C-alpha positions in Angstrom: 0.0 0.0 0.0 2.9 2.3 0.6 3.8 1.8 -3.1 0.3 2.8 -4.2 0.3 5.8 -1.9 3.6 7.0 -3.4 2.0 6.7 -6.9 -0.8 9.1 -5.7 1.9 11.8 -5.6 3.2 10.8 -9.1 -0.4 11.1 -10.5 -0.7 14.6 -8.9 2.3 15.6 -11.1 1.1 13.7 -14.2 -2.6 14.1 -14.0 -3.3 12.8 -17.5 -1.7 9.4 -16.7 -3.2 6.2 -15.5 -0.4 4.5 -13.6 -0.6 0.7 -13.6 1.0 -1.2 -10.8 2.9 -4.2 -12.3 4.7 -7.3 -11.0 7.8 -8.8 -12.3 6.8 -12.1 -14.1 8.3 -15.4 -13.2 6.9 -17.1 -16.3 5.4 -16.3 -19.7 1.8 -16.6 -18.4 -0.7 -16.0 -21.2 -3.6 -15.5 -18.7 -2.4 -12.1 -17.5 -2.3 -8.7 -19.0 1.3 -7.7 -20.1 2.8 -4.2 -19.9 5.8 -3.3 -22.0 7.6 -0.4 -20.2 9.1 2.5 -22.1 11.0 5.6 -21.2 11.2 6.9 -17.6 8.8 9.7 -16.8 9.8 10.1 -13.2 11.9 8.4 -10.5 11.0 8.6 -6.9 12.5 6.9 -3.8 9.1 5.5 -2.7 7.6 4.4 -6.1 10.8 3.7 -8.0 11.0 4.3 -11.8 7.7 5.2 -13.3 7.8 4.6 -17.0 5.6 5.3 -20.0 3.9 2.2 -21.5 4.9 1.2 -25.0 2.2 -1.5 -25.2 -0.4 -3.2 -23.1 -1.4 -6.7 -24.2 -4.4 -8.3 -22.5 -4.2 -12.1 -22.2 -1.9 -12.7 -25.2 -1.3 -16.0 -26.9 1.4 -18.2 -25.3 3.8 -17.1 -28.1 3.1 -13.5 -27.5 3.4 -13.9 -23.7 6.9 -15.5 -24.3 7.9 -12.5 -26.5 6.6 -10.1 -23.8 8.6 -12.0 -21.2 11.8 -11.9 -23.3 11.4 -8.1 -23.9 11.1 -7.4 -20.1 7.4 -7.1 -20.0 5.6 -6.9 -16.6 2.3 -8.5 -15.4 -0.6 -6.2 -14.9 -1.9 -6.5 -11.3 -5.1 -4.5 -12.2 -4.2 -2.0 -9.4 -4.3 1.5 -11.0 -3.7 5.0 -9.7 -5.3 7.9 -11.5 -7.6 10.8 -11.1 -11.3 9.9 -11.5 -11.5 12.4 -14.4 -8.6 10.6 -16.1 -10.5 7.3 -16.0 -13.6 9.0 -17.3 -11.7 10.6 -20.2 -10.1 7.2 -21.1 -13.6 5.7 -21.2 -14.9 8.6 -23.3 -12.0 8.2 -25.9 -12.2 4.4 -26.2 -15.9 3.7 -25.5 -17.7 6.7 -26.9 -21.1 5.1 -27.3 -21.1 3.8 -23.7 -19.8 7.2 -22.4 -22.7 9.0 -24.2 -25.3 6.6 -23.0 -24.1 7.0 -19.4 -23.8 10.8 -19.8 -27.5 10.9 -20.5 -28.2 9.4 -17.1 -27.6 12.9 -15.6 -31.3 13.6 -16.2 -32.3 10.8 -13.8 -29.8 11.4 -11.0 -31.4 11.6 -7.7 -34.8 10.5 -9.0 -36.8 7.4 -8.4 -36.0 6.3 -11.9 -32.2 6.5 -11.5 -31.7 2.8 -10.9 -33.9 1.7 -13.7 -32.3 4.2 -16.1 -28.8 2.9 -15.2 -29.9 -0.7 -15.7 -31.4 0.2 -19.1 -28.2 2.0 -20.1 -26.1 -1.0 -19.5 -28.6 -3.5 -21.0 -28.6 -1.5 -24.2 -24.8 -1.2 -24.3 -22.4 -3.5 -26.0 -20.3 -5.5 -23.5 -16.9 -4.0 -22.8 -13.8 -5.2 -21.1 -11.8 -2.5 -19.3 -8.4 -4.1 -19.9 -9.0 -4.9 -23.5 -11.2 -2.0 -24.6 -9.7 0.8 -22.6 -6.1 0.0 -21.5 -5.0 -2.0 -24.5 -6.8 0.2 -26.9 -4.9 3.4 -26.0 -1.6 3.0 -24.1 -0.5 6.5 -24.9 -1.6 7.9 -21.5 -0.6 4.9 -19.4 2.4 4.7 -17.1 3.7 1.7 -15.2 5.4 1.3 -11.8 6.9 -2.1 -10.9 6.2 -3.4 -7.4 9.2 -4.1 -5.1 10.3 -7.7 -5.3 7.5 -10.0 -4.1 5.5 -12.9 -5.5 2.3 -11.9 -7.1 -0.6 -14.0 -8.5 -4.1 -12.8 -9.3 -5.6 -16.1 -8.0 -8.0 -16.1 -11.0 -7.9 -19.9 -11.2 -7.9 -22.6 -8.6 -4.6 -23.8 -9.9 -3.0 -20.4 -9.2 -4.4 -20.4 -5.6 -3.1 -23.9 -4.9 0.3 -23.2 -6.5 0.7 -20.1 -4.3 -0.2 -21.9 -1.2 2.2 -24.7 -1.9 5.0 -22.3 -2.8 4.5 -20.6 0.6 4.5 -23.9 2.4 0.9 -23.7 3.4 -1.2 -26.9 3.4 -4.7 -26.1 4.5 -6.9 -29.0 5.4 -9.2 -28.5 2.4 -6.2 -28.7 0.1 -5.6 -32.3 1.1 -9.2 -33.0 0.6 -8.9 -32.1 -3.1 -6.6 -35.0 -3.7 -8.2 -37.7 -5.9 -9.3 -40.8 -4.1 -8.8 -44.1 -5.7 
């Protein structure tokens, strides 16, 4: 959390940036988003080297993940630091139809119809994936800050949870119960 707090100060100086917090990968995992860091935009004692983003690739193929790994890419942790207005502007640029539909909700704010209007707006909108449709679509305003050395996993699959527990030497009772019986 100290790392994220330090990035708050970076964002105050670079208000147009969305700073992604990234982890150093230990394998070419295709199930994660990959960030290719570029030139340094600021160095701080608390947050380290904050760099521009050359490219953001959401869940690449195994071959692409291997290439990202070789080029020094980082894993996206989906922890981001930015001003709310910067997130809104990113959505407006990359998802203009959704942005316009949500903008029209202002007329319903604070009324008894607000919830229903919001529900309708989303029901009528095309599905969108923030990583793919916003971050990967326009990396020009992204920055990246690598976490200090630690092991990171998003625990998005049971296999990742179990792998992390075993790596940490933890063997909860339920983990033994998952073993196949024969």
